[in-house]
N, C-alpha and C positions, 0 to 999 in steps of 0.2 A: 504493499500499499502506500509505504512511503516513497518508493523509487516510481512509483505512477505520479506522485504529487511532484516530485522532484522534475519529470520528464515534462509536465504540464506546465510548470513554473517557469522552466527555461525556454518553454515555447512563448510564454506570454511576455518574458523579458525581451525576446526578439522581435515581438509584435509591436511592443512599445519603442524598441530601439529604433525601428526604420520606420514605422508608419508615420508619414505623414512628415518628412524631413524637410520642410521648405525652409529651411534654416531660420535663424530668429531674426528677421527684417528684411533689410535691403539686400543681404547675402541671400541670392534668390536661389536655395537648393530644392529642386522640384519634388513632389512626392515620389519617394522610391518604394511605395507600396509595401508594405509590412513584410519585413524579413521573417517569413513563416518558416522558421528554421523546422518546423514540426518536429520538435524534441518532446513529441508527444507521448502521453502516458501509453504502456503497452497493456492492451486489453486483450486478455486470451480469448475472450467471446466473440470478439471481433476478429481475432487473427491478426491482428496488426493493421487491419483496413479500414476504411470508413471515410468520414469526412470532417473538416475542421471548418467553421464558419467565425470570424471575428469583425467585430466594428470597433474602430478606433478613432475616438475624436481629440483633435490636437487644437490648442488654441494658444496664440501667443499677441502681444501687444509689443512693438518695437517703438522705440522713440528716443532712444540715446546714440549720439552720433560719435564716431571713432574715426580717426586716422592713425593707422596702424595700431596700436595699443592705447593710444592717447585719445581720453574722451573729450569732446568737444562740449564743455560743459555750457558755454556761453549760446549754443543753439536753443537750450531749452529755456536759459534766461530770458534771450531777446524773442523767443516765440517764432523762430524760424526752422525748428526740427520738423522733419517729416513723422509722421506717425501712421503705422501699418497696422490693422487688425487684421489677423490671419485665423481662418477656421477650414479645417479640413476633416472630413468622414472617410476613412479608408473601409472600403467593404472587400473584405478578403474571404477567399474559400481555397481550401487546400483538400485534393482528393489523396488520402493515404492509400497507395497501392498495396503496401506490405511494409513491415517493420522498419525498411530501409529506404524506400523510394516512397517521393511523393512530387505532386505537382500544384503550383500555385497561381491564381488568378486573383489580380488585385486591381480594384477600381476605386479611385480616390473622387470624391465629390468636393470641390473646394468653393469657399465663398471669402472674399477680400475686400477690405476697403483701404484707401490711401488719402491721407490729409496731408496738404502742402501748401506753401506760399508759392515759391520759385516756379512750380509748374503752371501756375494761373497768372503770370506776369506780376506778381506781388500785389494784385489788387484787392487780395483777399484769400483767407484760407477755406479751400474749397476740397472736396472729396471726389474721387474716382474709385470705380467699383468693378469687379469681376464676379463672374458665378458659373460654374458649369464642371462637367468632367474633366478630370485631368488625365495625364499620361498613363493609360492601362499598361500593366506587367505581367508577363507570363515567366514562370521559372521552374525550373525540375531542381529536387534536391535528393542527395544519397548520404546515408551515414557510412563512414569508411570502416565502422565496426558494426555488428549485429548487435543493436540495442538488446536485445533479450538475452545474449551470451555475455554481453559486457556492460554491464549496467552502471559501473562505477563511473567511467569517464567515455566520452566519445566526442568526434567532431564530425561535422556535416558540412558538405561542399554544394554549392549551388550555382548553377548557370542559368541565366534568364534573358529575355529581351524586352524593351522598353519600348513602346510604340508611340509615336506623335499624335495621340488624340486628343490631346488636350490645345484648346485654342492658344497660339503663340502670337497672334496678332489681334488679340481683344482690344474692342475700342470703346470710349467713354468721351464725354465732353469736358475740355478745358476751357477756362475762362480767358479770353483775351482782354475784355474789359469788364466792368461789375455787370453790364447787360448783353455782352457778345461772346460767344461760346465756338469753340472748333473743335470737331470730331477727330480723333487721332489715338494711335495705339497706346493704352496704358502702360505705366512703368513695367520693367523687367519683373520687378518684384512681385507683382500681382497678376503677372501673366499665368493661364492655367496650366501652360506646357512649355517646353523649349524649343519645340519644332525638331527634333532630332530622333532619330532610331538609334536607340542605345543598348549597349551590351552590359549586362549586369553579371558580377562575381561576388559570392559569398563565402565566408567560412565562419561557423558557428561551434562553439565548443562548450563543454563543461567537465567539472570534476567534483565528484561528490568526496568530500574531505572527512568527513563523519555522518552519522545519522542525521543530524539536524543542518550542518553546515556544507555549503557547496560554492564553488567559484565558477564563473561564466566568462566566454569572452566573444564577442562578434565582430566581425569585419564585413564591410559591404563597399563595393566599388562600381560606379556607373561610368563607363566610357562612351563618349558621345563622340565619333568620328566626324560630324559635320561641323564646320567651323561657325557659320552665321547662318541664321534661318530668315534674313532679308527684312525683317520687320525694323521699320525706322523709330530712332529713339527721339525723333524730334516733335513729338505729340501732336502730329496733324500739320506742323509748319516746315520750313525749310531747314535741313541740318545746317550748321554754321560751316564755315571753312575748317577751322581747327578740328572738328569731329570729322570730317571727310578725310583730312589727311590723317589722323591718328588711327582711323577705322573705328570709331566709336559711333558712327553714323546709325550702324545697323547693329542689331543684337547679336551676342555670341551665344552659341550652342555648347555650355560648358560640362567637364566632368564633374563629378562629386564624389565623396567618399565619407563614410562614417565608421566609427569604432567604439567599443565599449568593452570595459573589463570591471569585474567587481565580485562581491560576494552577496550571497543570500543565506537568510537563517529562516528555517521552517518549523513552523509549532501548529500542531493540531491543523486546521483547515487555514492558517494564515502562513504566509511567507513574506518575510521583509527582505529588502535588498538596499545595498549601498554600493553605487560605483562611480566611475568616471566614464564621460562622454565625449568624444570629440567629433564636432560636424565641419566639413571643410568643402569649400569651393576653391580648387586649386587654380592658380595663376595659369598654367599650360596644362595643355591635354594630353593624355598619354599616347592617343592617337589623332592625327590630323592637326590642324592649325588653331591658334588660340586668339586670334585677334578678333574683334568686334566688341561690342560693349559688354562688360561684365563687372560684377563687383567682387572680385575674389577675397576669401578671408576664411577665417575659422572661429569657432565658439568650442571652447572647453568647459563642460560643465560638472559640478557634482549631481548625481541623480539618486536622489531617495525613491523609494517604490515600496508599494503593498500590493499583495494579491489575495483574495479570497476565493479559494477554490470547493465546490461540492458537487460530488459526483461527476456530470460531464459538464459542469459550468464553471468558469472562471471569471473574476470580476476585478479589474486592477487599477491602478493610479500611479503615474510616474510623474515626477516635477522635477526635471533638469535645472538646476540653477548655476548661472552662468558664473565663472570666475576668472576666464581670459577671454576677449573678445579683440578680435585683429583684423582690421580691413588691410589687406595687402595691397601692393601696387599692382596694377594691372597693366597688361601688354599696351594699351593704348595711353596709359600712364607713361610707361617707358618710352614710347616712341614721342609722346609731347616733351618729356624731358631731354630728349636727345635733339629734338627741333628747336627747342627753347634755349638749352643751356642753364634749365632751372629745374629743379626738382618738383615735380608734379605727382602728387598722390591723394587719388579721390576719398571720400569717405563713404561710409555707410551706415544707416541704423540698426541698433540691435536690441533684442529684448533682454529684461532680467532674467526671466524665467519662462518656462513652456509647460502647459498642462495637457498631459496625456490621460484620459480616462476611455475605457472600453471593457469589451467582454469576449470572451471565446466560449463556443458551445461544440462539443463533439458528438457526432450523430452518425 
């Protein structure tokens, strides 16, 4: 019974880990669709087969601007900061083929709002919005060991494809004057998709230290070979000469990765966890070019969590709290630095924490 709870808990950890990693603010990591490691409990009555369904709800509010690791506190004091509200509901279903193999389908439903001054000619603070289906992902998973024969530790590898189903040129109205608006693509941070067909690779592992204590680790990488998706960053206007020169006139299709490591303690129907979480949108892609507009950076968080499981249902809550936020220098930043002879380094808004709430059902 304990091993069943451990397997289920590890799967929940992994769901909360990846489900909607749209990072924390302007660093626009897209939904990565629940890393369903399927570290599922082994149920002899099902022979290791069956289905898992999960719904993860992720919310954050980003409003603190950073250049590198330096917070631009004056932005809040002056009222010029950008405020993003991000909500995603990831609906994931896993087919458990046998104790070792499983298949995932993940569908994210996303709702964003973005409040700013500079995008509306500084005539006032207005909002733009987006809503719809994000980028859908399929993945296949396999344990390196038979989880029935080797219950103390295991590692799972996954390979998948991320489809460009989410709108990457979603449009809303921007104010030119108090009474005049112009239709144009919303900011990259609230686009529903990135416009690229990507390849996902995952490694998920656990080790049972004792009857109540276990360790976990997860790694996820999304490779997007496409360099740019053709969406203008001029908000319905004409790109500046500087943006054309440095390549930021159109949106990039960036890679992204996430990693988690930590421990959990299980007692009765509850499991309590504490770990470290790293979400990153890198400056350079693994495959293909890296130019185009992007806000690269990373967030390192301390991640407490709790899971309650009863029979085939598990309910969880995870709240990663940011301890390091770094908006790194993008390729257009570097090109502009070379062209002007001055260091150019853009900023990005980050959240203080992220709330993940959800449940998983096996049937």
